N, C-alpha and C positions, 0 to 999 in steps of 0.2 A: 795865493801865497802872499805873505806880508813882506816883512823885511827879510833880507837874505838870510840872516841868522836863522830865522824860522823857516824860510823857503828852503834853505839847505838842509834844515832838520825836518823837511816835510815827508809825510808818509801815509796809509789807508787801512781797511779792516774787514769783516767776518760773516758766518752762515750755519743752517740745520733743518731736520724734519722727522715726523713720527706717525704711527698708525695703530689700530687696535682691532680686536675681534673678541667675541666672547662665546663660547659653547657651541658654535656652529662650525660646519666644515668649511674649508677654504672655498669650495665651489659655491656654497650657499652665500658666503660673504660677498663674493664677487658678483653673483647674479642678482642678489637681493630678493630672490623668490624662495618661499619655504620649500624644504625637501618633502617629497612624498613619503607618507608613513607606510612602512611595511608592516604586515601583520605581526603583532608582538606577542610574546609570551613571557611570563615571569622568569623562565629558565634562560632565555636568550638575551636578556637586556644587560649589556655591558657598556660602560662609559666609553665614548669615542675619544679617548685621551690623545691618540695619535693625530686626530684631525684638528684638535684645538690649537690656537695660536698663542704665542707669548704675549703677555700684556705689554703695551708700549711703556717706555721709560717715562717717568713723570717729568713734565716740563718744569724748568726752574727759571727764575729771573736772572738775566745776565746783563751786566752793564758794560758797554763797549764804547770806546772812543777812537776817533781817527782825526787826522789833520785834513783840512780842506785842501784838496789838490789831487795829484795822481794817485797817492796812496789810498784815497777814499774811493776812487773810481771803480776799483775791482770789487767793492762791497755792495754796489747798488742793487744787484739782484737779490741779495740777502735782505737788504733794507725793505725792498718792495714785498718780498715774500713774508717778512716778519709783520709788516703792516696788515697783511691779509690773514695772519694767524697760521701761515703754512710752514713755519720753521719748527725745528725740534724743540726749541726752547723759546722763552719769551725774551726777546732782545730789546734792550733800551739803548738807542744810539745817541751819542753826543759827537758833534763835529766841532772840533776846536780850531780857533784861528791861529794859536801859537802853541808851541811845544810845552811852554811853561804851564799852561792850563792842565795838560795831561799829566805832567810830572807831579803837580800838587795833588791831583785826584788819586793817582797811583799811590803816592806816599801815605795818603789818608785811608787807603783801602776802599775808596769809593768806586773804583773801576776794577773789573775783573780781567778784561782783555783790552788791548789797545794796538793800533797800528801806528808805529812811530819811526822816526829816522833810525837807521841801523846804529850809528854811533851813540845816539841817545839811549838805546837799549843797554849798551855797555856801561854808559855813565850811571844809569838807574841801577843796574846790577851791582856796581861797586858802591854806590851811595846808600843802597838799602841792605848791603851786606848779604846779597844773594837771594832777595825775596821775590825776584821775578825770573822768568826763563824766556828764551827766544824759541819760537816754535816753527816759524816759516819765514821765507823771504816773500814779500808780496809785490815789490817793485824793484827792478834793477835800475841801472843808470838812466837818468832823464836829461843828461847834459849833452849839448851839441855845440860844435863850433860852426858858426854861420858866417857867410861873407856876402858882399854885394857886387864883387867884381870878378868872381870865378878864379881868383888867384890861389886859393887853398885847395890843393888836390891830395895832400898828404900831410902828416905831422911835420915833416921836414920843411914844408913851405911856410911854417910859422916863424922860422928864423928871420930876424930883422924886422918883423912886423910889430905893430901895436895892437894888442888884443884887449878888448874891454870885457870885464866880467864883474860878478858880484861874489861875495863870500870870502873876503880877506880874513885869514886866520880861522877859517872854517873848512868843512869837508870839500867844497868845490875847488878851493885853492890846493888842498892836499891831493885831490884826484888829478888836477891838471899838472901839478908839479911832478907827480909820479910818472904819468905818461910821457911827459917831456923828458924827464931824466932817463927813463928806460930807453928812450930813443936817442940818447946822446946829446940832448939839448939842455943847456943850463938856463933854468927859468929866470935867473937873476941877471944874466949878461947877454944871452943870445936873442932875446926879444924883450919887448916892453909890455908888461901886463898892468893895465889901469883898472883898479878896482873901484866900483861904485857901490853906494849903500843899498840900492834896491835893483831888482831885475827889471822893473818897469822903466827905470832911468836908462839902463843899457838898451832896452828894446826901443825906447824913444830915440836914442842916438842913432840906432841902426835905421829906423824908419825915416828920420829926418835927414839922413846923409851925413851925420856928424861922425860916423865911424864906419869902417869897411869890414872889420873882422871883430867878432865877439864870441864869447861862450855864454850860452843861455840855457836854462832849463825849460822843459815843457810845463805848462802850456804857453809860456811866453814866446817860444819860437813860433808857434802857429799864429798867435796874435800879431806878432811883428810881421810875419810873412803876408798876412792879410792887408797890412798897411803899406807894404813896399814890395812890389812885384819883382824887384831885382834881387831880393834877399833869398838865399838858398842855403840848405843844410850842406855844409862841406865835409864835416867829420862827425861821426857818432862816437862820443868818448867811451861808451861802454864797449864798442867793438875794438877801439884802440887799446883799452885796458886788457881785453881778452887776449890780444896778441902778445902782451908782455907780462901778464899777471900771474903766470905759473899756477893755474888752477883756481886762483881767487877770482873775484869779480867785483865790478863797481856796483855796490848795493845801495839803494836809496832807502827803501822802507821794509820793515819787518813786523811780524805779529808777535807780541809778547803777552804773557799771561802771569797773573799773580799766583805765586806758588801755593799759597794757602787755598785759593779757589781751586787750583789744579788738584790738590790732594783730596779735597772734599767732593769735587765734581768732575773727576777724570773722564767719565764716559760722556758727559754733556759736552766737555771741551773737544773730545774726539769728533763728536757729531758736528760740532761747530766748524772744525777744520775741514770736514768733508763738504759741508755746505759752502764754505768760503772758497775752497778749490773749485767747486762747480761754478761758482759765481764768476771767478776770474776767467775761466774758460769760456763762459757765455759772453762776457764783456768783449773778449777778443774776437769771438766768432760772429757776434751780432752787434756790430758797431753802431748802426743807426738806432736800434732800439735802446742800446745802452746809453748812447748820447742823450736820448730823451730823458732817461732816468737821472743822468748826471745833472741835467738842468733842473729836473724836478726837485732834487735834493740840495740844490743851491751850490753845487760844486763849481760849475762852469756853464756858460751858454751852450746849448746843443750844437750850434754851428761851429763853435770852437772845439768842443769835445769830440765831435765826429771826425775831425781832422787830426786831433791830438792823440786820441786813444792808441792808434797803431804805433805811435812814437813814444808812448809813456812806459813801455817795458813792463806792463802789468803781467804778473806771473804768480805761480805758487810753487815754491821749492822748499821741501822739508828734508828731514833725515840727514844722511851723511853728506849729500851734495850741498845742502844748506850749510852745514858746519864748515865744510872746506871753503866755500865761497866767502862766508862771513868772517871766519877766523883770519883768512888771508887779507881781506879788506881791512879789518881792524888792525892787523899787524902793520900795514902800510901807514895807516893814520897814526898809530903809536910811534912809529919811527920818525915821523915828521913833527908831531906835537902830541905828547902823552895826554894832555888835557882833553883832547878830542874824544878819548875813550874813557875818561874818568880816572886818569892817572896810572892805570895798569890794565893789562889784558885780562879779560875774564877767564876763569878756569873752565874745565869740561862740564861742570854742573850747570853752566849757563845755557847749554844747548839741550833742549828737550827733543827727544826722538821717540817715536811711537814704538 
Protein backbone atom coordinates (compact mmCIF):
# COMPACT_ATOMS: atom_id res chain seq x y z
CA UNK A 1 0.00 0.00 0.00
CA UNK A 2 1.33 3.41 -0.80
CA UNK A 3 -0.13 6.63 0.51
CA UNK A 4 -3.30 6.28 2.40
CA UNK A 5 -5.41 7.75 -0.34
CA UNK A 6 -4.33 4.81 -2.43
CA UNK A 7 -4.20 2.39 0.49
CA UNK A 8 -7.75 3.34 1.32
CA UNK A 9 -8.63 2.89 -2.28
CA UNK A 10 -6.88 -0.52 -2.31
CA UNK A 11 -8.43 -3.68 -3.76
CA UNK A 12 -7.69 -7.25 -5.91
CA UNK A 13 -8.87 -9.63 -8.95
CA UNK A 14 -9.81 -12.85 -11.15
CA UNK A 15 -10.02 -16.60 -12.74
CA UNK A 16 -11.18 -19.52 -15.45
CA UNK A 17 -10.85 -23.12 -17.34
CA UNK A 18 -11.77 -25.32 -20.43
CA UNK A 19 -11.59 -28.80 -22.12
CA UNK A 20 -12.32 -30.59 -25.39
CA UNK A 21 -13.14 -33.83 -27.10
CA UNK A 22 -13.66 -34.82 -30.63
CA UNK A 23 -15.67 -37.73 -32.14
CA UNK A 24 -14.94 -40.27 -29.38
CA UNK A 25 -17.12 -41.40 -26.54
CA UNK A 26 -16.57 -39.94 -23.06
CA UNK A 27 -15.14 -43.25 -21.82
CA UNK A 28 -12.64 -43.30 -24.66
CA UNK A 29 -11.58 -39.74 -23.90
CA UNK A 30 -10.97 -40.47 -20.23
CA UNK A 31 -9.09 -43.76 -20.68
CA UNK A 32 -7.02 -42.72 -23.69
CA UNK A 33 -7.38 -46.28 -25.14
CA UNK A 34 -9.04 -46.97 -28.47
CA UNK A 35 -12.43 -48.69 -28.27
CA UNK A 36 -12.74 -52.22 -29.60
CA UNK A 37 -14.34 -52.38 -33.01
CA UNK A 38 -17.51 -54.40 -33.26
CA UNK A 39 -18.25 -56.21 -36.51
CA UNK A 40 -19.71 -53.60 -38.76
CA UNK A 41 -22.16 -53.63 -41.61
CA UNK A 42 -23.16 -50.83 -43.88
CA UNK A 43 -26.75 -51.15 -42.58
CA UNK A 44 -25.89 -50.60 -38.88
CA UNK A 45 -23.42 -47.73 -39.05
CA UNK A 46 -25.00 -44.70 -37.35
CA UNK A 47 -23.12 -41.67 -36.03
CA UNK A 48 -22.67 -41.73 -32.25
CA UNK A 49 -23.86 -38.15 -31.85
CA UNK A 50 -25.08 -38.73 -28.27
CA UNK A 51 -21.56 -39.68 -27.15
CA UNK A 52 -19.79 -36.70 -28.66
CA UNK A 53 -18.95 -33.73 -26.46
CA UNK A 54 -19.38 -30.04 -27.01
CA UNK A 55 -16.36 -28.20 -28.32
CA UNK A 56 -14.75 -25.95 -25.71
CA UNK A 57 -15.29 -22.22 -25.86
CA UNK A 58 -12.53 -20.41 -27.66
CA UNK A 59 -10.01 -18.76 -25.35
CA UNK A 60 -9.83 -15.00 -25.59
CA UNK A 61 -7.29 -12.50 -24.32
CA UNK A 62 -8.43 -10.68 -21.17
CA UNK A 63 -6.61 -7.74 -19.58
CA UNK A 64 -6.97 -7.64 -15.79
CA UNK A 65 -5.60 -5.23 -13.20
CA UNK A 66 -5.54 -5.16 -9.42
CA UNK A 67 -4.00 -3.07 -6.67
CA UNK A 68 -1.05 -4.39 -4.75
CA UNK A 69 -2.47 -5.45 -1.37
CA UNK A 70 -5.31 -7.53 0.10
CA UNK A 71 -7.52 -7.15 -2.96
CA UNK A 72 -4.92 -8.93 -5.10
CA UNK A 73 -4.36 -11.80 -2.64
CA UNK A 74 -7.56 -13.58 -3.63
CA UNK A 75 -6.37 -13.70 -7.25
CA UNK A 76 -3.12 -15.56 -6.80
CA UNK A 77 -4.41 -19.03 -7.68
CA UNK A 78 -5.80 -17.69 -10.96
CA UNK A 79 -2.49 -15.99 -11.66
CA UNK A 80 -0.61 -19.24 -11.18
CA UNK A 81 -3.07 -21.30 -13.22
CA UNK A 82 -2.98 -18.70 -15.98
CA UNK A 83 0.82 -18.93 -16.14
CA UNK A 84 0.48 -22.67 -16.70
CA UNK A 85 -2.17 -22.20 -19.39
CA UNK A 86 -4.83 -23.83 -17.22
CA UNK A 87 -7.46 -21.10 -17.24
CA UNK A 88 -10.44 -20.78 -19.53
CA UNK A 89 -9.02 -17.66 -21.13
CA UNK A 90 -5.65 -16.04 -21.68
CA UNK A 91 -5.29 -13.64 -18.76
CA UNK A 92 -2.83 -10.76 -18.78
CA UNK A 93 -2.40 -9.39 -15.26
CA UNK A 94 -1.19 -5.97 -14.22
CA UNK A 95 -0.60 -5.11 -10.57
CA UNK A 96 -0.84 -1.36 -10.03
CA UNK A 97 0.71 0.62 -7.22
CA UNK A 98 -1.98 3.31 -7.24
CA UNK A 99 -5.63 3.50 -8.17
CA UNK A 100 -4.89 6.31 -10.64
CA UNK A 101 -3.05 3.86 -12.91
CA UNK A 102 -6.13 1.66 -13.15
CA UNK A 103 -8.49 4.60 -13.69
CA UNK A 104 -6.47 5.79 -16.69
CA UNK A 105 -6.35 2.32 -18.27
CA UNK A 106 -10.08 1.73 -17.78
CA UNK A 107 -10.87 5.11 -19.34
CA UNK A 108 -8.74 4.24 -22.40
CA UNK A 109 -10.33 0.78 -22.76
CA UNK A 110 -6.99 -0.92 -22.10
CA UNK A 111 -8.41 -3.02 -19.26
CA UNK A 112 -11.36 -5.42 -19.37
CA UNK A 113 -11.64 -6.35 -15.69
CA UNK A 114 -10.21 -4.78 -12.55
CA UNK A 115 -10.23 -5.19 -8.79
CA UNK A 116 -10.60 -1.73 -7.29
CA UNK A 117 -11.75 -0.01 -4.10
CA UNK A 118 -15.54 -0.04 -3.82
CA UNK A 119 -15.98 3.73 -3.80
CA UNK A 120 -13.67 4.07 -6.82
CA UNK A 121 -16.01 1.77 -8.76
CA UNK A 122 -18.82 4.24 -8.08
CA UNK A 123 -16.64 7.19 -9.10
CA UNK A 124 -15.70 5.41 -12.35
CA UNK A 125 -19.33 4.57 -13.09
CA UNK A 126 -20.32 8.22 -12.75
CA UNK A 127 -17.30 9.62 -14.58
CA UNK A 128 -17.65 7.24 -17.54
CA UNK A 129 -21.44 7.67 -17.70
CA UNK A 130 -22.15 4.03 -16.92
CA UNK A 131 -19.47 2.29 -18.98
CA UNK A 132 -18.48 -0.13 -16.19
CA UNK A 133 -20.40 -2.49 -13.89
CA UNK A 134 -19.66 -4.00 -10.50
CA UNK A 135 -19.88 -7.80 -10.47
CA UNK A 136 -18.71 -8.96 -7.03
CA UNK A 137 -17.22 -8.01 -3.69
CA UNK A 138 -13.74 -9.49 -3.34
CA UNK A 139 -12.63 -7.93 -0.04
CA UNK A 140 -14.64 -6.80 2.97
CA UNK A 141 -13.22 -4.49 5.61
CA UNK A 142 -9.52 -4.68 6.46
CA UNK A 143 -9.54 -1.96 9.15
CA UNK A 144 -8.74 -2.76 12.77
CA UNK A 145 -8.47 -0.78 15.98
CA UNK A 146 -5.30 -1.86 17.80
CA UNK A 147 -3.89 -0.96 21.19
CA UNK A 148 -0.83 -1.69 23.32
CA UNK A 149 -2.35 -1.44 26.80
CA UNK A 150 -5.49 -3.59 26.57
CA UNK A 151 -7.72 -0.63 27.39
CA UNK A 152 -10.03 -0.96 24.35
CA UNK A 153 -12.57 -3.73 24.78
CA UNK A 154 -15.50 -2.07 22.97
CA UNK A 155 -16.28 0.93 20.79
CA UNK A 156 -17.38 2.80 23.90
CA UNK A 157 -13.85 2.55 25.29
CA UNK A 158 -12.65 4.95 22.59
CA UNK A 159 -14.28 7.87 24.41
CA UNK A 160 -11.66 10.29 25.68
CA UNK A 161 -8.79 8.56 23.88
CA UNK A 162 -6.45 9.71 21.14
CA UNK A 163 -6.69 7.41 18.13
CA UNK A 164 -4.10 7.59 15.35
CA UNK A 165 -5.19 6.75 11.82
CA UNK A 166 -4.73 7.52 8.14
CA UNK A 167 -7.25 8.49 5.50
CA UNK A 168 -8.40 11.99 6.34
CA UNK A 169 -11.28 12.87 3.95
CA UNK A 170 -11.25 9.33 2.55
CA UNK A 171 -13.11 6.08 3.16
CA UNK A 172 -11.39 5.01 6.44
CA UNK A 173 -12.43 8.28 8.08
CA UNK A 174 -15.99 7.83 6.82
CA UNK A 175 -16.11 4.24 8.10
CA UNK A 176 -14.78 5.15 11.55
CA UNK A 177 -17.11 8.15 11.86
CA UNK A 178 -20.10 6.01 10.89
CA UNK A 179 -19.38 3.30 13.45
CA UNK A 180 -18.69 5.87 16.18
CA UNK A 181 -21.85 7.87 15.41
CA UNK A 182 -24.04 4.77 15.31
CA UNK A 183 -22.78 3.98 18.81
CA UNK A 184 -23.64 7.45 20.12
CA UNK A 185 -20.06 8.75 20.03
CA UNK A 186 -19.33 12.15 18.44
CA UNK A 187 -16.11 11.81 16.40
CA UNK A 188 -15.47 15.54 16.74
CA UNK A 189 -15.84 15.93 20.50
CA UNK A 190 -15.86 12.59 22.33
CA UNK A 191 -12.33 11.56 21.31
CA UNK A 192 -9.30 12.88 19.43
CA UNK A 193 -8.49 11.37 16.04
CA UNK A 194 -5.01 12.21 14.76
CA UNK A 195 -4.66 11.58 11.04
CA UNK A 196 -1.26 10.82 9.52
CA UNK A 197 -0.42 10.78 5.82
CA UNK A 198 0.66 7.12 5.61
CA UNK A 199 -0.21 3.87 7.36
CA UNK A 200 3.51 3.17 7.77
CA UNK A 201 3.78 6.30 9.93
CA UNK A 202 0.99 5.14 12.21
CA UNK A 203 2.46 1.64 12.40
CA UNK A 204 5.84 3.11 13.36
CA UNK A 205 4.26 5.17 16.15
CA UNK A 206 2.63 2.04 17.55
CA UNK A 207 5.83 0.01 17.27
CA UNK A 208 7.95 2.70 18.93
CA UNK A 209 5.51 3.41 21.76
CA UNK A 210 4.52 6.86 20.51
CA UNK A 211 0.84 5.86 20.41
CA UNK A 212 -1.29 3.40 22.38
CA UNK A 213 -4.43 3.26 20.18
CA UNK A 214 -4.66 3.34 16.38
CA UNK A 215 -6.78 2.26 13.44
CA UNK A 216 -4.77 0.43 10.78
CA UNK A 217 -5.49 -1.68 7.69
CA UNK A 218 -3.99 -5.06 6.96
CA UNK A 219 -1.24 -5.99 6.26
CA UNK A 220 0.11 -3.07 8.33
CA UNK A 221 -1.49 -4.55 11.45
CA UNK A 222 0.45 -7.78 11.07
CA UNK A 223 3.70 -5.94 10.29
CA UNK A 224 3.32 -3.71 13.37
CA UNK A 225 2.52 -6.70 15.60
CA UNK A 226 5.73 -8.40 14.50
CA UNK A 227 7.68 -5.38 15.75
CA UNK A 228 5.81 -4.86 19.02
CA UNK A 229 4.66 -7.87 21.02
CA UNK A 230 2.42 -5.67 23.18
CA UNK A 231 0.28 -4.62 20.23
CA UNK A 232 -3.02 -6.47 19.84
CA UNK A 233 -6.16 -6.26 17.74
CA UNK A 234 -8.83 -4.67 19.93
CA UNK A 235 -11.71 -4.22 17.45
CA UNK A 236 -12.54 -5.44 13.96
CA UNK A 237 -14.23 -2.48 12.27
CA UNK A 238 -16.07 -4.78 9.85
CA UNK A 239 -17.71 -6.59 12.77
CA UNK A 240 -18.56 -3.28 14.41
CA UNK A 241 -20.12 -2.04 11.15
CA UNK A 242 -22.18 -5.22 10.82
CA UNK A 243 -23.69 -4.58 14.26
CA UNK A 244 -25.09 -1.21 13.19
CA UNK A 245 -25.07 -1.25 9.37
CA UNK A 246 -28.64 -2.42 8.69
CA UNK A 247 -27.70 -5.06 6.09
CA UNK A 248 -24.90 -3.06 4.49
CA UNK A 249 -21.27 -3.90 5.06
CA UNK A 250 -17.85 -2.30 5.22
CA UNK A 251 -16.59 -3.09 1.72
CA UNK A 252 -12.99 -2.61 0.63
CA UNK A 253 -12.57 -4.15 -2.82
CA UNK A 254 -14.83 -5.10 -5.72
CA UNK A 255 -14.55 -6.61 -9.19
CA UNK A 256 -15.58 -4.36 -12.06
CA UNK A 257 -15.93 -5.04 -15.76
CA UNK A 258 -15.99 -2.78 -18.79
CA UNK A 259 -19.52 -3.05 -20.21
CA UNK A 260 -18.35 -3.18 -23.83
CA UNK A 261 -16.25 -6.23 -22.98
CA UNK A 262 -19.16 -7.75 -21.03
CA UNK A 263 -21.51 -7.38 -24.00
CA UNK A 264 -19.04 -8.99 -26.40
CA UNK A 265 -17.70 -11.72 -24.12
CA UNK A 266 -20.36 -12.44 -21.52
CA UNK A 267 -19.65 -16.19 -21.33
CA UNK A 268 -15.92 -15.63 -20.92
CA UNK A 269 -16.61 -13.20 -18.08
CA UNK A 270 -18.88 -15.74 -16.37
CA UNK A 271 -16.13 -18.35 -16.54
CA UNK A 272 -13.71 -15.84 -15.09
CA UNK A 273 -16.03 -15.16 -12.15
CA UNK A 274 -16.25 -18.90 -11.46
CA UNK A 275 -12.47 -19.20 -11.43
CA UNK A 276 -12.07 -16.13 -9.28
CA UNK A 277 -14.56 -17.42 -6.71
CA UNK A 278 -12.69 -20.74 -6.56
CA UNK A 279 -9.42 -18.86 -6.05
CA UNK A 280 -10.72 -16.85 -3.09
CA UNK A 281 -12.00 -20.04 -1.46
CA UNK A 282 -8.65 -21.74 -1.98
CA UNK A 283 -6.69 -18.79 -0.55
CA UNK A 284 -8.77 -18.86 2.64
CA UNK A 285 -8.50 -22.63 3.06
CA UNK A 286 -4.84 -23.08 2.01
CA UNK A 287 -3.19 -20.15 3.74
CA UNK A 288 0.39 -21.43 3.73
CA UNK A 289 0.38 -22.27 0.02
CA UNK A 290 -1.43 -19.04 -0.80
CA UNK A 291 1.11 -17.01 1.19
CA UNK A 292 3.89 -18.45 -0.93
CA UNK A 293 2.11 -17.26 -4.08
CA UNK A 294 1.45 -13.85 -2.52
CA UNK A 295 5.21 -13.50 -2.16
CA UNK A 296 5.87 -14.95 -5.63
CA UNK A 297 3.72 -12.27 -7.24
CA UNK A 298 5.29 -9.46 -5.23
CA UNK A 299 2.28 -8.57 -3.10
CA UNK A 300 3.78 -9.16 0.36
CA UNK A 301 6.39 -11.40 2.03
CA UNK A 302 5.09 -14.91 2.74
CA UNK A 303 5.76 -14.52 6.47
CA UNK A 304 3.51 -11.47 6.59
CA UNK A 305 0.90 -12.86 4.20
CA UNK A 306 0.50 -16.09 6.14
CA UNK A 307 -0.56 -14.17 9.23
CA UNK A 308 -2.46 -11.44 7.38
CA UNK A 309 -4.65 -13.53 5.05
CA UNK A 310 -7.07 -14.67 7.79
CA UNK A 311 -7.61 -10.99 8.69
CA UNK A 312 -7.84 -9.63 5.13
CA UNK A 313 -11.55 -10.49 4.69
CA UNK A 314 -10.93 -12.06 1.27
CA UNK A 315 -14.28 -13.19 -0.09
CA UNK A 316 -16.49 -13.52 -3.16
CA UNK A 317 -20.01 -12.11 -2.89
CA UNK A 318 -22.18 -11.48 -5.93
CA UNK A 319 -25.85 -11.16 -6.81
CA UNK A 320 -28.48 -9.60 -4.55
CA UNK A 321 -26.31 -9.89 -1.44
CA UNK A 322 -23.55 -7.93 -3.15
CA UNK A 323 -25.97 -5.21 -4.19
CA UNK A 324 -27.36 -4.84 -0.66
CA UNK A 325 -23.95 -4.60 0.96
CA UNK A 326 -22.44 -2.26 -1.62
CA UNK A 327 -25.42 0.07 -1.99
CA UNK A 328 -25.67 0.48 1.78
CA UNK A 329 -21.96 1.17 2.07
CA UNK A 330 -22.04 3.76 -0.71
CA UNK A 331 -25.06 5.41 0.91
CA UNK A 332 -23.05 5.91 4.11
CA UNK A 333 -20.14 7.42 2.16
CA UNK A 334 -22.47 9.67 0.17
CA UNK A 335 -24.10 11.04 3.32
CA UNK A 336 -20.70 11.97 4.75
CA UNK A 337 -18.99 13.20 1.59
CA UNK A 338 -20.63 12.88 -1.87
CA UNK A 339 -17.24 13.26 -3.55
CA UNK A 340 -16.24 9.82 -2.20
CA UNK A 341 -18.74 8.16 -4.57
CA UNK A 342 -18.38 10.52 -7.54
CA UNK A 343 -21.00 13.09 -6.57
CA UNK A 344 -24.07 10.86 -6.74
CA UNK A 345 -25.14 7.32 -5.96
CA UNK A 346 -25.06 4.90 -8.91
CA UNK A 347 -28.36 3.58 -10.28
CA UNK A 348 -29.42 -0.07 -10.53
CA UNK A 349 -27.61 -0.57 -13.85
CA UNK A 350 -24.35 -0.34 -11.90
CA UNK A 351 -24.93 -3.78 -10.38
CA UNK A 352 -24.25 -6.77 -12.64
CA UNK A 353 -26.16 -9.90 -11.61
CA UNK A 354 -25.93 -13.24 -13.33
